C-alpha positions in Angstrom: 0.0 0.0 -0.1 1.2 3.5 -0.6 2.5 5.5 2.2 -0.1 8.3 1.8 -2.8 5.7 2.5 -1.2 4.8 5.9 -1.0 8.4 6.8 -4.7 8.8 6.2 -5.5 6.0 8.7 -2.6 6.3 11.4 -4.0 3.5 13.5 -4.0 1.2 10.5 -0.4 2.2 10.0 0.6 1.2 13.5 -1.0 -2.1 13.4 0.3 -3.2 10.1 3.7 -1.8 11.0 3.7 -4.4 13.9 3.5 -7.3 11.4 5.9 -5.8 8.9 9.5 -7.3 8.9 12.5 -5.1 8.5 15.3 -3.4 10.6 14.2 -3.6 14.2 17.5 -2.2 15.6 20.7 -1.0 14.0 24.2 0.0 15.1 27.6 0.8 14.1 31.2 1.1 15.2 34.2 3.0 13.8 37.7 2.9 15.2 38.8 6.2 16.6 42.2 6.3 14.8 42.7 8.1 11.4 45.4 8.7 8.9 45.2 11.5 6.4 45.6 11.2 2.7 48.5 13.8 2.9 50.5 11.5 5.5 50.2 8.5 3.1 51.0 10.4 0.0 54.2 12.0 1.3 55.7 8.7 2.0 55.2 7.5 -1.7 56.0 10.9 -3.3 52.5 11.5 -4.6 50.4 14.6 -4.9 47.8 14.4 -2.0 45.5 17.1 -3.7 45.3 15.1 -6.9 44.4 11.8 -4.8 41.8 13.7 -2.7 40.1 15.1 -5.9 40.3 11.7 -7.7 38.8 9.6 -4.7 36.9 12.3 -2.8 38.5 10.8 0.5 40.3 13.1 3.0 41.3 10.4 5.6 40.4 7.0 6.7 39.9 4.9 9.9 42.6 2.7 11.2 41.9 -0.2 13.7 44.0 -0.3 16.9 46.3 -3.3 17.5 43.5 -5.0 19.4 40.7 -4.2 17.0 39.4 -6.6 14.4 36.3 -7.8 12.6 35.2 -9.5 15.9 35.7 -6.6 18.2 34.0 -4.2 15.8 31.1 -6.6 15.4 30.5 -6.8 19.1 30.3 -3.1 19.6 27.9 -2.5 16.5 25.8 -5.5 17.7 25.4 -4.1 21.2 24.2 -0.8 19.8 21.8 -2.5 17.4 20.3 -4.4 20.5 20.0 -1.2 22.5 17.9 0.3 19.6 15.9 -2.9 19.1 15.3 -2.8 22.9 15.5 -6.7 23.1 17.7 -9.1 24.9 20.4 -11.0 23.0 18.7 -14.3 23.9 15.9 -13.5 21.5 18.4 -13.6 18.6 17.8 -16.8 16.6 20.4 -16.4 13.9 23.7 -14.4 13.7 25.7 -13.9 10.4 28.9 -11.9 10.0 29.7 -10.7 6.6 33.5 -9.8 6.2 36.6 -10.4 4.1 39.1 -10.0 7.1 37.8 -12.5 9.6 40.7 -13.0 12.1 40.9 -16.6 11.8 41.2 -18.7 8.5 39.6 -21.6 10.3 37.5 -20.6 13.2 34.2 -18.7 13.0 34.0 -15.2 14.1 30.3 -15.4 14.9 30.6 -17.8 17.7 32.7 -15.3 19.7 30.4 -12.4 18.9 27.3 -14.5 19.9 28.9 -15.3 23.3 30.1 -11.8 23.9 26.6 -10.3 23.4 25.1 -12.8 25.6 23.1 -14.7 23.0 21.7 -18.2 23.7 23.6 -21.1 22.5 20.5 -22.2 20.7 21.3 -20.0 17.8 22.3 -20.4 14.2 25.8 -18.9 13.5 27.6 -18.6 10.2 30.4 -16.3 8.8 29.8 -14.8 5.2 32.1 -13.8 2.7 31.3 -11.9 -0.5 33.9 -9.0 -0.7 32.0 -5.7 0.3 28.5 -7.1 0.1 28.6 -9.9 2.5 26.8 -7.8 5.2 23.7 -7.3 2.9 23.7 -10.9 2.0 23.5 -11.6 5.7 20.3 -9.2 5.8 18.7 -11.2 3.2 19.1 -14.4 5.1 17.9 -13.1 8.3 14.9 -11.5 6.3 14.0 -15.0 5.0 14.4 -16.9 8.4 12.1 -14.2 10.1 9.5 -14.4 7.3 9.3 -18.0 7.3 8.9 -17.9 11.2 11.9 -20.0 11.8 13.2 -17.3 14.1 11.8 -14.2 15.8 14.9 -12.1 15.3 18.2 -12.3 13.3 21.4 -10.3 13.6 23.3 -9.4 10.3 26.7 -7.8 10.6 28.9 -6.4 8.0 32.4 -5.6 9.6 36.0 -5.3 8.1 39.5 -4.2 8.8 40.2 -4.0 5.1 43.7 -4.6 3.6 45.8 -2.5 1.0 49.3 -3.2 -0.2 51.8 -0.5 0.8 52.0 2.0 -2.0 48.8 0.7 -3.6 45.9 3.1 -4.3 43.8 0.9 -2.0 46.1 2.2 0.9 44.4 5.6 0.7 40.9 4.2 1.2 40.9 0.7 2.9 39.7 1.4 6.3 37.8 -0.3 9.3 34.2 -0.3 10.7 31.0 -2.1 10.8 27.4 -2.1 10.9 24.7 -4.3 12.7 21.2 -4.9 11.7 18.6 -6.8 13.8 15.9 -8.0 11.5 12.5 -8.8 12.8 9.1 -7.4 13.2 7.9 -3.8 14.4 10.8 -2.3 12.6 12.3 1.3 12.4 12.5 0.6 8.7 10.5 -2.1 7.0 11.8 -3.9 4.0 9.5 -3.5 1.0 11.7 -5.7 -1.3 15.1 -6.9 -2.4 16.8 -7.6 -5.6 20.4 -9.1 -6.3 22.4 -9.0 -9.6 25.6 -11.3 -9.7 28.3 -12.3 -12.2 31.7 -13.8 -12.4 33.6 -10.5 -12.8 37.1 -10.9 -11.0 37.8 -7.2 -10.4 39.3 -7.8 -6.9 40.8 -10.9 -5.2 43.3 -12.3 -2.7 44.5 -15.8 -3.0 45.1 -18.1 0.0 48.4 -17.2 1.9 48.6 -13.7 0.2 48.8 -10.8 2.8 47.2 -8.1 0.5 44.5 -8.2 -2.2 45.0 -7.4 -6.0 42.6 -5.5 -8.2 42.0 -4.7 -11.8 42.5 -0.9 -11.4 40.2 0.9 -13.8 38.4 -2.3 -14.4 36.9 -2.1 -10.9 34.7 0.7 -12.2 33.2 -0.7 -15.5 32.2 -3.5 -16.0 32.5 -4.3 -12.2 31.0 -1.6 -9.8 28.6 0.4 -12.2 27.3 -2.5 -14.0 26.2 -4.5 -10.8 25.0 -1.4 -8.9 22.9 -0.1 -11.8 21.5 -3.5 -12.7 20.6 -4.5 -9.1 18.9 -1.0 -8.6 17.0 -1.2 -11.8 15.7 -4.7 -11.1 14.5 -3.6 -7.6 12.7 -0.6 -8.9 11.1 -2.6 -11.8 10.2 -5.3 -9.3 8.5 -2.9 -7.0 7.1 -0.6 -9.7 9.2 2.4 -8.2 11.2 5.3 -9.8 14.1 7.2 -8.6 11.8 10.0 -7.5 10.0 7.6 -5.2 13.1 7.5 -3.0 14.0 10.2 -0.4 17.6 8.9 0.0 19.9 6.5 -1.5 23.0 4.6 -0.5 25.3 3.0 -3.1 28.4 1.2 -1.9 31.3 3.7 -1.1 34.7 2.3 -2.3 35.2 6.1 -2.6 33.4 9.3 -2.7 33.2 9.5 -6.6 31.6 6.0 -7.5 28.3 6.4 -5.6 27.8 10.0 -7.0 28.4 8.5 -10.5 25.9 5.6 -10.0 23.3 8.0 -8.6 23.7 10.1 -11.9 23.4 7.1 -14.0 20.2 6.1 -12.3 18.6 9.6 -12.1 19.0 10.1 -8.5 19.7 13.7 -7.3 23.1 14.3 -5.8 21.5 15.6 -2.4 19.9 12.2 -1.9 23.3 10.4 -1.7 25.2 13.0 0.3 23.9 12.2 3.9 25.4 8.8 3.5 28.6 9.8 2.1 30.8 9.4 5.2 33.5 7.7 3.2 35.2 11.1 2.7 36.0 11.0 6.5 36.4 7.3 7.3 37.4 5.6 3.9 36.0 2.4 2.5 35.1 0.0 5.3 34.4 -2.9 2.9 31.6 -5.1 4.2 30.7 -2.3 6.8 30.7 0.6 4.1 27.1 0.7 2.7 25.8 -0.4 6.2 27.5 2.6 7.9 26.3 4.9 5.2 22.6 3.6 5.9 23.3 4.0 9.7 24.2 7.8 9.2 21.0 8.3 7.3 18.8 6.6 9.8 20.6 8.6 12.6 20.7 12.0 10.9 17.9 12.7 8.4 15.5 10.0 7.9 11.9 10.6 8.9 8.8 8.3 9.3 7.2 7.5 5.9 10.4 8.3 3.9 11.8 5.6 1.5 15.4 4.7 1.4 17.3 2.8 -1.3 20.3 0.6 -0.3 22.5 -1.0 -2.9 25.7 -2.7 -1.8 28.4 -4.0 -4.1 30.9 -6.8 -3.6 33.7 -7.6 -5.9 33.7 -10.9 -7.7 30.9 -9.6 -8.4 27.5 -8.7 -7.1 25.1 -6.1 -5.7 22.1 -6.4 -3.3 19.5 -3.7 -3.5 16.7 -3.0 -1.0 13.8 -0.6 -0.6 13.4 0.4 3.0 10.3 2.4 4.3 10.9 4.3 7.6 8.5 3.9 10.5 7.5 5.9 13.5 9.8 3.7 15.6 12.8 5.2 14.4 12.1 8.4 16.5 12.2 6.6 19.7 15.0 4.3 18.8 17.7 6.4 17.2 18.7 7.9 20.6 19.1 4.6 22.3 22.8 4.2 21.3 25.7 6.3 20.0 25.1 7.7 16.6 27.3 7.3 13.6 28.6 11.0 13.7 29.8 10.2 17.3 32.1 7.6 15.8 32.9 9.8 12.8 34.1 12.8 14.8 35.8 10.9 17.6 39.2 10.7 16.1 42.9 10.7 16.8 45.4 10.9 14.0 48.4 8.6 13.6 51.6 8.8 11.5 52.3 6.5 8.7 54.8 4.7 10.8 52.3 4.1 13.5 49.7 3.0 10.9 52.1 0.4 9.4 52.8 -0.9 13.0 49.2 -1.0 13.8 48.0 -2.8 10.7 51.0 -5.2 11.0 52.5 -4.4 7.6 56.1 -5.1 8.8 56.6 -8.8 7.9 59.0 -10.6 9.9 58.6 -8.4 13.1 57.7 -10.2 16.2 54.8 -9.1 18.1 
């Protein structure tokens, strides 16, 4: 039903909202350390202003020596539980999407589940699909809730992303994560979803390699833009929606330029994308990137009745696209946990030497 119809009958809107499935609680976490583009550029003899103009990124987050995908996930999950106003024992499934799980053989999810106080009667799995593993986790949680297998599912996208020293990725690869509890009585209901996937190897890291490799300009087209555009178009066709029907839009943020270009290709005004464009201040948090952008929109600007587009992208390659309808519950939930801008603005700068040490880029050095 149209949003205007709900607004004509407020009581009906509330009753139906109780039975809708969507984001019941959300939360994020971003490490406090930052390194500026200038600090990296001067080490490699590159022009910082050209890099900033090219990427639309000024600085990025850096995880401390004791921060990883698991610790980031725990903090984000606790914030999501606070906004959902439920106990962790009600979570029936927990999925963590990441390409930087601390263990090659040992799940991250079991540690997170125990850390937040979840019941052992829970389904746990680690997901991996480059930067879209977190949205894949949302889809799985949605299916389990809709089929009444579980009451609530917890989907997390979290990364401490890697970049080879001197590589272009070093300017953007950052750390952070978003957690979303999927259930009924949501702050934003999921109206629909659509995915688009091909075998496009634009970014990869083989077993045993420390740093990933990428196809440089190949990562834009046919990788990022093809998948983001096709997934978004597929969603809008499926739901009979147009770009004008959305109040805000989130496209995966490997840098500040790509999502703005994707918006232009799809007919979205720049103003609908800017509220989620925190990549300029924190870099690309990989699996956490699009989820952090969504968190900021829910925290800062979204209002009941507004519609939000979320389209993730993961190299390899695929995109998941969602239409979200904000409900009245957001107004009471958003202040229950630290907001995204708290983590964005809480920062302490490090030198390149400190950054290399914290990211363990000095091989052969004993810890």
